[in-house]
Kinemage of the C-alpha trace (Angstrom):
@kinemage 1
@onewidth
@group {chain A} dominant
@subgroup {mainchain}
@vectorlist {calphas} color= white
{ca met a 1} P 60.968 18.899 -65.086
{ca leu a 2} L 60.084 22.529 -65.816
{ca leu a 3} L 60.041 21.731 -69.536
{ca tyr a 4} L 57.203 19.251 -69.007
{ca tyr a 5} L 55.191 21.812 -67.076
{ca asn a 6} L 55.635 24.394 -69.827
{ca phe a 7} L 54.697 21.786 -72.428
{ca phe a 8} L 51.551 20.928 -70.449
{ca ile a 9} L 50.583 24.598 -70.256
{ca leu a 10} L 51.091 25.093 -73.998
{ca ile a 11} L 49.172 21.958 -75.004
{ca phe a 12} L 46.349 22.755 -72.582
{ca ala a 13} L 46.029 26.307 -73.930
{ca leu a 14} L 46.040 25.104 -77.550
{ca phe a 15} L 43.376 22.510 -76.786
{ca tyr a 16} L 41.320 25.128 -74.945
{ca ser a 17} L 41.551 27.512 -77.891
{ca leu a 18} L 40.704 24.857 -80.495
{ca thr a 19} L 37.750 23.694 -78.425
{ca phe a 20} L 36.541 27.275 -78.245
{ca val a 21} L 36.740 27.651 -82.042
{ca phe a 22} L 34.831 24.372 -82.455
{ca ile a 23} L 32.093 25.605 -80.105
{ca val a 24} L 31.906 28.907 -82.003
{ca leu a 25} L 31.513 27.061 -85.300
{ca met a 26} L 28.798 24.873 -83.761
{ca ser a 27} L 27.024 28.016 -82.551
{ca arg a 28} L 26.407 29.004 -86.148
{ca lys a 29} L 23.973 26.063 -86.273
{ca gly a 30} L 22.053 27.364 -83.264
{ca arg a 31} L 23.815 25.497 -80.472
{ca phe a 32} L 25.559 26.953 -77.407
{ca ala a 33} L 23.741 30.287 -77.714
{ca arg a 34} L 23.853 31.079 -73.977
{ca tyr a 35} L 27.550 30.183 -73.765
{ca ile a 36} L 28.379 32.435 -76.717
{ca ala a 37} L 26.339 35.288 -75.204
{ca met a 38} L 28.267 34.975 -71.925
{ca val a 39} L 31.684 34.718 -73.570
{ca ser a 40} L 31.042 37.677 -75.856
{ca lys a 41} L 30.670 39.844 -72.756
{ca val a 42} L 34.033 38.706 -71.366
{ca tyr a 43} L 36.249 38.419 -74.466
{ca lys a 44} L 36.798 41.892 -75.951
{ca gly a 45} L 36.417 41.999 -79.730
{ca phe a 46} L 34.874 38.536 -79.993
{ca asp a 47} L 32.180 38.205 -82.654
{ca thr a 48} L 30.788 35.058 -84.270
{ca lys a 49} L 29.929 36.798 -87.524
{ca ser a 50} L 33.449 37.645 -88.703
{ca ser a 51} L 36.691 35.721 -89.007
{ca ala a 52} L 38.589 38.483 -87.230
{ca gly a 53} L 36.159 38.318 -84.321
{ca ile a 54} L 36.559 34.551 -84.076
{ca met a 55} L 40.355 34.913 -84.128
{ca lys a 56} L 40.202 37.496 -81.331
{ca gly a 57} L 38.070 35.076 -79.349
{ca ala a 58} L 40.537 32.257 -80.024
{ca val a 59} L 43.412 34.408 -78.747
{ca trp a 60} L 41.426 35.254 -75.619
{ca ala a 61} L 40.640 31.554 -75.166
{ca phe a 62} L 44.359 30.741 -75.517
{ca val a 63} L 45.208 33.256 -72.783
{ca asp a 64} L 42.381 31.879 -70.661
{ca gly a 65} L 43.740 28.368 -71.247
{ca ile a 66} L 47.197 29.425 -70.065
{ca ile a 67} L 45.744 30.893 -66.879
{ca thr a 68} L 43.622 27.794 -66.252
{ca ala a 69} L 46.573 25.456 -66.873
{ca val a 70} L 48.802 27.394 -64.471
{ca ile a 71} L 46.122 27.229 -61.777
{ca leu a 72} L 45.605 23.494 -62.310
{ca leu a 73} L 49.332 22.858 -62.311
{ca ser a 74} L 49.768 24.870 -59.113
{ca ile a 75} L 47.064 22.832 -57.402
{ca tyr a 76} L 48.709 19.636 -58.641
{ca leu a 77} L 52.094 20.701 -57.285
{ca leu a 78} L 50.567 21.632 -53.929
{ca ile a 79} L 48.931 18.217 -53.629
{ca lys a 80} L 51.990 16.366 -54.871
């Protein structure tokens, strides 16, 4: 059963990171400006103007996705 939980955490974090990259790419067209301004204060090294900055943001989003998935899974296990 632990394997399924780890798989859920990995898939959730990957989806979180890919969604973040999609939002960053959409921000280049003028959308999500307030979200990007908020995230750039939290994620160290994140910048929408360079590929390295976007990759740093994607790594931070992956870590954030892992933390979020663990919290959600813990709540699920408490309720279950």
